[in-house]
N, C-alpha and C positions, 0 to 999 in steps of 0.2 A: 078400429085402429086408433091408438092414442096419438095425440099430436106431440111432437118433440118440442121441448121447452127451449126458448131463446136464451142466450147467455145472461141477459139481465134478469130473466125470470128465474133462472137457476141461482143466481146470486141472491135474489130476494128470498128464495126458499132457504138458502144457507143462512142468511142473516136472521130471518124469522126463527129458524130452528135454534140458532145460538142464543138469541135473546129469550126464547121460551124455555131454554134449558133442555131441549130434546136432543142431547148429544148422541144418544144411541141410534138416532135416525140419520145423522149427518153423513156417515160414510156412504150411504146409498146414493148420494149426489155425485159421487166420484167414480171415474172409470176404474176398472181393475188395475190398470197400470199407471194411475195418476201419480204425479210428483208434486209435492207441496213443500215450498221453502218458506220458513219463518225467519226472515232475513235479520231481524233485530233481536232474536232470542239470545240473551247473554250467556246462558249455560244450557247444557243439554243439547239434544239433536236440533239441527236447523233444517234438516231435510227428511222428509217422509216419503217413501216410495211404495206405492201399491195400496189398494183399498184395505187390505188386512192390517197394514201398519197404521193406517188412519183410524180404523175401527178400534185398535188398541189405544191409540192416542186419545180418541174421543171418550173411550171408557175411563181412562185415567182422569180426564177433565171432569167427567160426570161424577166420578167418585168423590172428587175434591169439592167441586162447585163452590169455589171461594168467593165469587162475586155475582152480583146481579147486574145484568147489562141491558141498557135501553139504547137503541140506535137513534141517532138524530142527524140532521143535516146530510142526508144521504144524496149523493150525486153519482150517477152512473154514466160514464162516458164511453161511447162506442168508438172503435178505432177503424183504420183502413182494412184491418183483418176482421171479417165477420165473426170469427171464433173468439176474438179477444175483446174484453171490456176492462175498463179501469174504474174501480169503485172507490170513492172517497166518502168517509163518514166519521162521525164521532160516536163514542160510547159515553153515556152517562153511567158511571160505575158506582155501585155501593158494595164495599167490601163487607162480607157477612161477619167475619170475626172481629174486625176492628170498628166497624160502623163508619169508616171513612167514606166520603163521597168525593168524586172528582170527575173530570171529563178527560178523555184521551182521544187523540186523532188516529185514524187508521186509513190505510190504503191497501187495496188488493188488486192485483192484476190477474185476471182469470182467463184461462183458455178453456172454452166449452165446445165439445164436439158431440154431436148426436145426443144433446141434452144432458151430458155428463161432464163434470170438470175433469180435464185431463192434465191441467197444470195450473199452479197457483203460486204467486210470489206475494207473501203477506208481510206487510210492514205495519206492525202493531207496536205500541209503546209498552213492551214487557217490563221495562224498568219502573214505570209508574205503578204497575200492579205489584211489583216486588216491594216498592217503598210503602204503598198503602197497607200491605200486609205486615209491615214492620220487619221484613226479612232482608233488609240491606246488609246487615253484618254477615248473614249467611252467604249472600251473594259474593261479597268481598272475599270471604274465606274460600269459597268454591273457586273463584278466579285465581286466587293465590296458589291453590293446589294444582292448577293446570300447568 
């Protein structure tokens, strides 16, 4: 019988998979009915419900793979709730198309039950990624169209 992963172990698997570009494997870390909120996403969906939606989202990211990410300064904080952790970390980012490099701060609040992520609130600096890609004019146009 396999041992159920603790929330911090699940987060580490998620972070390792993201940094290694193994996006097609990531949905397996989530429960069938997981809910993920990307709080600072400037356009597009900010909420993904269910593993199938996450598989689709990760497939889109895998197809684009615009950046290389290296995690640094990772701090995982446990909370009064044994299912919930707060992870703070930085990404060292290299944008593949533009060659730009920069750092961006991240925060994730994860709820893990029975070794699977059931909920996540992700606070990533999506604007920094948009700027690095040179896509700020497209973002402004998209926001004006709303």
